[in-house]
NUMI-29606 format. One record per residue (C-alpha): x, z, y. Coordinates in nm, 4 decimals. Last residue first. Layout:
<sites>
<<X; Z; Y>>,
...
</sites>
This chain:
<sites>
<<-0.4474; -0.2811; 2.7123>>,
<<-0.1435; -0.3730; 2.4845>>,
<<0.1006; -0.2869; 2.8560>>,
<<-0.0867; 0.0458; 2.8223>>,
<<-0.0370; 0.0961; 2.4609>>,
<<0.3362; 0.0680; 2.4913>>,
<<0.3907; 0.2582; 2.7799>>,
<<0.2150; 0.5630; 2.5832>>,
<<0.4152; 0.4989; 2.2572>>,
<<0.7440; 0.5172; 2.4600>>,
<<0.9565; 0.3584; 2.1882>>,
<<1.0831; 0.5423; 1.8783>>,
<<1.4178; 0.5257; 1.7724>>,
<<1.5136; 0.8128; 1.9713>>,
<<1.2717; 1.0558; 1.8531>>,
<<1.3740; 0.9864; 1.4656>>,
<<1.5739; 1.3058; 1.4635>>,
<<1.3359; 1.4990; 1.6518>>,
<<1.0334; 1.3913; 1.4447>>,
<<1.2809; 1.5300; 1.1226>>,
<<1.3644; 1.8382; 1.2470>>,
<<1.4491; 1.9772; 0.8923>>,
<<1.2471; 2.3088; 0.8500>>,
<<1.3291; 2.6126; 0.8790>>,
<<1.1850; 2.7965; 0.5798>>,
<<1.5654; 2.7805; 0.4420>>,
<<1.7280; 2.8351; 0.1285>>,
<<2.0585; 2.6630; 0.1964>>,
<<2.2739; 2.3592; 0.0567>>,
<<2.0697; 2.0903; 0.3197>>,
<<1.9350; 1.6779; 0.2646>>,
<<1.7930; 1.5059; 0.5324>>,
<<1.6006; 1.1461; 0.5235>>,
<<1.4854; 0.8964; 0.7516>>,
<<1.2907; 0.5457; 0.6965>>,
<<1.1855; 0.3636; 0.9641>>,
<<1.0091; 0.0148; 0.9597>>,
<<0.8136; 0.0842; 1.3108>>,
<<0.4788; 0.0060; 1.1410>>,
<<0.5661; 0.1810; 0.7873>>,
<<0.7019; 0.5146; 0.9156>>,
<<0.8272; 0.6783; 0.6307>>,
<<0.9748; 1.0568; 0.6352>>,
<<1.1686; 1.2308; 0.3841>>,
<<1.2662; 1.6031; 0.3507>>,
<<1.4999; 1.8501; 0.1643>>,
<<1.6037; 2.1643; 0.0890>>,
<<1.8512; 2.3739; -0.0857>>,
<<1.9627; 2.7360; -0.2416>>,
<<1.6613; 2.8234; -0.4072>>,
<<1.4006; 2.5767; -0.3072>>,
<<1.2446; 2.4152; -0.0576>>,
<<1.1110; 2.0298; -0.0441>>,
<<0.9240; 1.7924; 0.2031>>,
<<0.7728; 1.4968; 0.1654>>,
<<0.6121; 1.2255; 0.4156>>,
<<0.4010; 0.9322; 0.4785>>,
<<0.3291; 0.7659; 0.7736>>,
<<-0.0021; 0.5780; 0.9500>>,
<<-0.0828; 0.4340; 1.2447>>,
<<-0.4057; 0.5791; 1.4266>>,
<<-0.2651; 0.6412; 1.7608>>,
<<-0.2454; 0.9983; 1.7274>>,
<<-0.0533; 0.9047; 1.4212>>,
<<-0.1829; 0.9443; 1.1063>>,
<<-0.0989; 1.1407; 0.7858>>,
<<-0.0202; 1.0883; 0.3938>>,
<<0.1430; 1.3826; 0.2527>>,
<<0.3189; 1.1981; -0.0633>>,
<<0.2999; 1.4233; -0.3869>>,
<<0.1059; 1.1036; -0.5457>>,
<<-0.1562; 1.0855; -0.2734>>,
<<-0.1963; 1.3916; -0.0440>>,
<<-0.4305; 1.4372; 0.2391>>,
<<-0.7706; 1.4590; 0.1279>>,
<<-1.0521; 1.4542; 0.3196>>,
<<-1.1623; 1.8542; 0.4033>>,
<<-1.5523; 1.9141; 0.3212>>,
<<-1.5034; 1.9372; -0.0913>>,
<<-1.5751; 1.6619; -0.3265>>,
<<-1.2135; 1.4628; -0.2906>>,
<<-1.1321; 1.1098; -0.2827>>,
<<-0.7961; 1.0088; -0.4099>>,
<<-0.5216; 0.9368; -0.1621>>,
<<-0.3699; 0.5948; -0.1259>>,
<<-0.0063; 0.6124; -0.0736>>,
<<0.1141; 0.5123; -0.4204>>,
<<-0.1982; 0.3022; -0.4807>>,
<<-0.0887; -0.0138; -0.2783>>,
<<0.2881; -0.0193; -0.3564>>,
<<0.1954; 0.0369; -0.7284>>,
<<-0.0287; -0.2952; -0.7065>>,
<<0.2442; -0.4386; -0.5262>>,
<<0.4814; -0.4107; -0.8237>>,
<<0.7915; -0.2330; -0.7569>>,
<<1.1027; -0.3965; -0.8163>>,
<<0.9931; -0.6489; -0.5387>>,
<<1.1440; -0.4121; -0.2910>>,
<<1.0405; -0.3294; 0.0364>>,
<<0.7903; -0.0265; 0.1300>>,
<<0.8488; 0.1896; -0.2033>>,
<<1.2251; 0.0248; -0.1897>>,
<<1.2584; 0.1568; 0.1174>>,
<<1.1949; 0.5084; 0.0701>>,
<<1.4072; 0.5227; -0.2336>>,
<<1.7036; 0.3926; -0.0268>>,
<<1.6277; 0.6521; 0.2144>>,
<<1.6203; 0.8866; -0.0624>>,
<<1.9702; 0.7730; -0.1759>>,
<<2.1106; 0.8099; 0.1294>>,
<<1.9524; 1.1654; 0.2175>>,
<<2.1019; 1.3306; -0.1260>>,
<<1.9668; 1.3625; -0.4874>>,
<<1.9334; 1.6800; -0.6965>>,
<<1.6497; 1.6951; -0.8981>>,
<<1.4475; 1.9780; -1.0404>>,
<<1.1506; 2.0549; -0.8412>>,
<<0.8471; 1.9314; -1.0280>>,
<<0.9656; 1.7005; -1.3225>>,
<<1.2600; 1.9375; -1.3814>>,
<<1.1156; 2.2702; -1.3608>>,
<<1.1968; 2.4058; -1.6959>>,
<<1.5642; 2.2840; -1.6165>>,
<<1.5851; 2.4482; -1.2440>>,
<<1.7875; 2.7521; -1.3949>>,
<<1.8499; 2.9756; -1.1149>>,
<<2.2137; 3.1717; -1.0210>>,
<<2.1299; 3.3743; -0.7004>>,
<<2.2542; 3.1643; -0.4069>>,
<<2.6016; 3.2214; -0.2617>>,
<<2.6079; 3.4044; 0.0810>>,
<<2.5519; 3.2530; 0.4342>>,
<<2.5185; 3.5989; 0.6749>>,
<<2.1610; 3.6583; 0.7997>>,
<<2.1528; 4.0009; 0.8227>>,
<<1.9232; 4.0243; 0.5055>>,
<<2.1169; 3.7769; 0.2953>>,
<<2.1015; 3.3922; 0.3665>>,
<<2.1127; 3.1574; 0.0686>>,
<<2.3699; 2.8856; -0.0420>>,
<<2.3895; 2.6505; -0.3021>>,
<<2.7095; 2.4641; -0.4300>>,
<<2.7263; 2.1161; -0.3887>>,
<<2.7019; 1.8871; -0.6709>>,
<<2.9533; 1.5624; -0.6559>>,
<<3.0112; 1.5412; -1.0097>>,
<<2.7994; 1.7308; -1.2604>>,
<<2.9497; 1.9105; -1.5119>>,
<<2.6572; 2.0308; -1.7385>>,
<<2.5384; 2.3845; -1.7868>>,
<<2.3526; 2.4713; -1.4564>>,
<<2.1724; 2.1584; -1.5159>>,
<<2.0148; 1.9353; -1.2250>>,
<<1.8609; 1.6217; -1.2897>>,
<<2.0379; 1.3224; -1.1273>>,
<<2.0301; 1.1180; -0.8243>>,
<<2.3741; 1.0403; -0.6693>>,
<<2.3930; 0.6512; -0.8020>>,
<<2.0507; 0.5456; -0.7095>>,
<<2.1208; 0.1834; -0.8532>>,
<<1.7211; 0.1437; -0.8039>>,
<<1.7091; -0.0143; -1.1483>>,
<<1.9478; 0.2900; -1.2985>>,
<<1.8116; 0.5774; -1.1067>>,
<<1.4244; 0.4600; -1.1374>>,
<<1.2670; 0.3936; -1.4851>>,
<<1.5739; 0.4311; -1.7058>>,
<<1.7424; 0.7151; -1.5474>>,
<<1.4389; 0.9140; -1.4528>>,
<<1.2998; 0.8725; -1.8162>>,
<<1.6274; 1.0149; -1.9790>>,
<<1.6227; 1.3468; -1.7390>>,
<<1.2474; 1.3813; -1.7964>>,
<<1.3066; 1.3914; -2.2217>>,
<<1.2242; 1.1093; -2.4266>>,
<<0.9593; 1.0377; -2.7044>>,
<<0.7613; 0.8492; -2.4484>>,
<<0.4016; 0.9854; -2.4664>>,
<<0.5099; 1.3580; -2.5146>>,
<<0.7778; 1.3286; -2.2157>>,
<<0.5537; 1.2418; -1.9778>>,
<<0.2766; 1.4704; -2.0750>>,
<<0.5319; 1.7447; -2.0232>>,
<<0.6609; 1.5726; -1.6701>>,
<<0.2633; 1.6015; -1.5692>>,
<<0.2305; 1.9319; -1.6503>>,
<<0.5487; 2.0295; -1.4589>>,
<<0.3963; 1.8035; -1.1963>>,
<<0.0665; 2.0306; -1.1693>>,
<<0.2531; 2.3881; -1.2101>>,
<<0.4416; 2.2622; -0.8689>>,
<<0.1094; 2.3646; -0.6966>>,
<<0.0050; 2.1699; -0.3820>>,
<<-0.3850; 2.2045; -0.3078>>,
<<-0.5499; 1.9227; -0.2476>>,
<<-0.9310; 2.0061; -0.2640>>,
<<-1.2403; 1.9476; -0.4828>>,
<<-1.1201; 1.7440; -0.7745>>,
<<-1.0734; 2.0105; -1.0184>>,
<<-1.3328; 2.3211; -0.9485>>,
<<-1.1876; 2.5708; -0.7536>>,
<<-0.8599; 2.8353; -0.8005>>,
<<-0.8706; 2.7986; -1.1509>>,
<<-0.8217; 3.0723; -1.4170>>,
<<-0.5196; 3.1569; -1.6016>>,
<<-0.4145; 3.0538; -1.9617>>,
<<-0.1891; 2.7840; -1.8819>>,
<<0.0203; 2.9733; -1.5926>>,
<<0.3169; 3.1082; -1.7590>>,
<<0.2935; 2.9683; -2.0960>>,
<<0.3497; 2.6115; -1.9305>>,
<<0.7325; 2.7139; -1.9511>>,
<<0.7397; 2.6381; -2.2926>>,
<<0.6811; 2.2958; -2.2034>>,
<<0.9250; 2.2111; -1.9335>>,
<<1.1905; 2.3874; -2.1602>>,
<<1.2901; 2.7654; -2.1797>>,
<<1.6720; 2.8615; -2.2594>>,
<<1.7520; 3.0488; -1.9660>>,
<<1.6082; 3.3110; -1.7570>>,
<<1.6267; 3.3299; -1.3741>>,
<<1.2701; 3.3408; -1.2128>>,
<<1.2623; 3.2983; -0.8456>>,
<<0.9532; 3.0736; -0.8031>>,
<<0.7931; 3.2911; -1.0934>>,
<<0.8540; 3.6118; -0.8721>>,
<<0.7222; 3.4729; -0.5679>>,
<<0.4217; 3.3617; -0.7642>>,
<<0.3798; 3.0210; -0.8598>>,
<<0.0417; 2.8238; -0.6947>>,
<<-0.2797; 2.8414; -0.8646>>,
<<-0.4432; 2.5226; -1.0622>>,
<<-0.7251; 2.3676; -0.8873>>,
<<-0.6346; 2.0228; -1.0252>>,
<<-0.6474; 1.8455; -0.7143>>,
<<-0.2669; 1.7950; -0.6678>>,
<<-0.2342; 1.4116; -0.6174>>,
<<-0.0406; 1.4030; -0.9546>>,
<<-0.2353; 1.6532; -1.1626>>,
<<-0.6048; 1.5353; -1.0522>>,
<<-0.5144; 1.2074; -1.1903>>,
<<-0.3889; 1.3291; -1.4959>>,
<<-0.7705; 1.4963; -1.5312>>,
<<-0.8592; 1.8738; -1.5411>>,
<<-1.1787; 1.9211; -1.7148>>,
<<-1.3625; 2.2315; -1.6575>>,
<<-1.4701; 2.5210; -1.8516>>,
<<-1.7415; 2.7635; -1.6682>>,
<<-1.6383; 3.1541; -1.6055>>,
<<-1.6209; 3.0861; -1.2428>>,
<<-1.3336; 2.8163; -1.2705>>,
<<-1.2242; 2.7727; -1.6350>>,
<<-0.9137; 2.6142; -1.7751>>,
<<-0.9381; 2.4218; -2.1445>>,
<<-0.6496; 2.5556; -2.3305>>,
<<-0.3342; 2.3159; -2.3772>>,
<<-0.3086; 2.2776; -2.7723>>,
<<-0.4241; 1.9209; -2.7936>>,
<<-0.1436; 1.8201; -2.4759>>,
<<-0.2210; 1.4373; -2.4643>>,
<<-0.5902; 1.4293; -2.4826>>,
<<-0.5587; 1.8012; -2.3916>>,
<<-0.4855; 1.7301; -2.0179>>,
<<-0.7700; 1.4848; -2.0073>>,
<<-0.7574; 1.1078; -1.9324>>,
<<-0.8892; 0.9601; -1.6539>>,
<<-0.5195; 0.8689; -1.5235>>,
<<-0.4438; 0.6749; -1.8337>>,
<<-0.0552; 0.7247; -1.9810>>,
<<0.1102; 0.4183; -2.1673>>,
<<-0.0847; 0.1081; -2.0355>>,
<<0.2704; -0.0072; -1.8615>>,
<<0.1094; -0.0053; -1.5085>>,
<<0.0134; 0.3868; -1.6036>>,
<<0.3675; 0.4192; -1.6936>>,
<<0.4845; 0.2729; -1.3817>>,
<<0.2380; 0.4859; -1.1722>>,
<<0.3838; 0.8088; -1.3559>>,
<<0.7597; 0.7031; -1.2528>>,
<<0.6456; 0.6814; -0.9170>>,
<<0.4652; 0.9986; -0.9117>>,
<<0.7741; 1.1680; -1.0906>>,
<<1.0190; 1.0226; -0.8310>>,
<<0.7694; 1.1403; -0.5505>>,
<<0.7533; 1.4795; -0.7057>>,
<<1.1303; 1.5573; -0.6811>>,
<<1.0377; 1.6323; -0.2875>>,
<<0.9416; 1.9449; -0.4457>>,
<<1.3103; 2.0659; -0.4232>>,
<<1.5679; 1.8735; -0.3173>>,
<<1.8833; 2.0263; -0.4682>>,
<<2.1875; 1.8306; -0.3123>>,
<<2.4008; 1.5706; -0.4377>>,
<<2.7297; 1.5121; -0.2393>>,
<<2.8234; 1.1546; -0.2373>>,
<<2.8065; 1.0924; 0.1536>>,
<<3.0462; 1.3409; 0.1655>>,
<<3.0454; 1.7326; 0.1623>>,
<<3.3452; 1.8984; 0.2786>>,
<<3.5599; 2.0920; -0.0109>>,
<<3.6905; 2.4293; 0.0759>>,
<<3.6611; 2.5707; -0.2867>>,
<<3.4874; 2.8495; -0.2267>>,
<<3.2999; 2.7073; 0.0816>>,
<<3.1474; 2.4237; -0.1426>>,
<<2.9734; 2.1351; -0.0034>>,
<<3.0717; 2.1577; 0.3547>>,
<<2.9928; 2.0646; 0.6902>>,
<<2.8008; 1.7033; 0.7430>>,
<<2.7211; 1.4258; 0.5619>>,
<<2.6451; 1.1033; 0.7380>>,
<<2.4314; 0.7869; 0.6698>>,
<<2.3212; 0.5386; 0.9630>>,
<<2.2014; 0.1732; 0.9464>>,
<<2.0438; 0.1212; 0.5903>>,
<<1.8527; -0.1810; 0.6053>>,
<<1.5183; -0.1856; 0.4748>>,
<<1.3766; -0.2738; 0.8679>>,
<<1.5514; 0.0240; 0.9671>>,
<<1.6677; 0.2968; 0.7661>>,
<<1.8179; 0.6688; 0.8450>>,
<<1.9997; 0.8570; 0.6650>>,
<<2.1039; 1.2577; 0.7187>>,
<<2.3651; 1.4780; 0.4799>>,
<<2.3589; 1.8603; 0.4959>>,
<<2.6404; 2.1724; 0.4521>>,
<<2.6969; 2.5084; 0.5231>>,
<<2.3396; 2.5643; 0.7098>>,
<<2.3838; 2.8669; 0.9810>>,
<<2.0587; 2.7866; 1.1562>>,
<<2.1703; 2.7656; 1.4995>>,
<<2.4631; 2.5281; 1.3856>>,
<<2.2845; 2.2938; 1.1269>>,
<<2.0029; 2.2172; 1.3944>>,
<<2.2368; 2.1524; 1.6511>>,
<<2.4570; 1.9151; 1.4742>>,
<<2.1295; 1.7495; 1.3450>>,
<<1.9842; 1.6803; 1.7009>>,
<<2.3245; 1.5872; 1.8302>>,
<<2.3844; 1.3254; 1.5452>>,
<<2.0404; 1.2134; 1.6258>>,
<<2.1297; 1.1236; 1.9794>>,
<<2.4624; 0.9579; 1.8927>>,
<<2.2809; 0.7386; 1.6504>>,
<<2.0367; 0.6213; 1.9431>>,
<<2.3086; 0.4880; 2.1321>>,
<<2.5355; 0.3387; 1.8313>>,
<<2.2290; 0.1602; 1.6922>>,
<<2.4058; -0.2056; 1.6974>>,
<<2.7441; -0.0114; 1.5916>>,
<<2.5471; 0.0450; 1.2072>>,
<<2.6745; 0.3656; 1.1067>>,
<<2.8509; 0.5163; 0.7831>>,
<<2.9892; 0.8693; 0.7940>>,
<<3.1384; 1.1044; 0.5093>>,
<<3.3380; 0.8519; 0.2741>>,
<<3.3796; 0.6318; 0.5624>>,
<<3.2331; 0.3336; 0.7262>>,
<<3.2388; 0.2855; 1.0800>>,
<<3.5512; 0.4261; 1.1418>>,
<<3.5740; 0.7345; 1.3509>>,
<<3.6906; 0.7818; 1.7243>>,
<<3.3783; 0.7629; 1.8797>>,
<<3.1518; 0.9415; 1.6786>>,
<<3.4781; 1.2298; 1.6495>>,
<<3.3470; 1.3008; 2.0132>>,
<<2.9938; 1.4150; 1.9149>>,
<<3.1170; 1.6420; 1.6364>>,
<<3.3762; 1.7964; 1.8709>>,
<<3.1203; 1.8423; 2.1557>>,
<<2.8946; 2.0360; 1.8820>>,
<<3.1480; 2.2843; 1.7472>>,
<<3.2209; 2.3620; 2.1529>>,
<<2.8511; 2.3825; 2.1844>>,
<<2.8168; 2.6532; 1.9008>>,
<<3.1347; 2.8390; 2.0457>>,
<<2.9746; 2.8761; 2.3991>>,
<<2.6730; 2.9575; 2.2183>>,
<<2.8375; 3.2748; 2.0212>>,
<<2.9837; 3.3649; 2.3073>>,
</sites>
């Protein structure tokens, strides 16, 4: 019975595609790609239904132009408010790609130096150790997740305290031993970007929210991207949801994201994330030097090659074509962005539910990808 209901809902969503305006508060599409977008909507709708996701947004750009953007589901169950293309979602660790771009801009301005140590900017930060030997962590180690700093525990990720700023939150881990020698491996930890955010605040004399606004959101016109603050009225912010022990959707427990502003604390949506991805590929507002650096991993001394560059996951297809992505999961939300330079595609998605089920980004993209095998055979 449940499957019948799910497919009825799916049919209603897809039928509305053919009776909807081209550009509305909830839905935009380029009619050139009507067939492909219909397949994307089917995959997105099934993903939401099968995973009990209350609300989400999805967007795709082709050759630097937005061709699809849609909000599905609800932003607030209590207020009976539908999600819109302006709804702001928690994006978790996808925050890092904004922080790393601010960092690269500050490097270009000569305000921060990649080879400098943490202590150069934060003299009171203790020198960490590995195997009882003091180890130097540089800013480049932080931005590329090669510092050796441990990951947060489950308790730390769920911590609900208040009145702690980013600098004070460093007390949670700054005296701990390192997991490995800095520079040896990639090992993501949101603590790296907390430290980086504090350093950028110290250098600039501005808080992270001000840095985000002045360096990125104002100049790139990302009108639905900002730092989450539970004590401010933020127009368009979704409610946040979780699943209880029997997989029922409930309100997520309160959590103050301000101490994690530079690592997990940004609100955004799929349309803004796609616009951000387009900027890195095409915009002259970002220098060529920064575009070259942003997706270039630092060399590591360990056996495994680096796969993280400035917070981005850097991979290659089986045909050797590069692609770049970032995934974020946090209490009450999640996000993903994928950039395929060769295909000139950028896709993003956001949800308002805590979930380990990743947004099926590659299935969403499938309709836009040519038959790679047939294409290669023709070339040969």
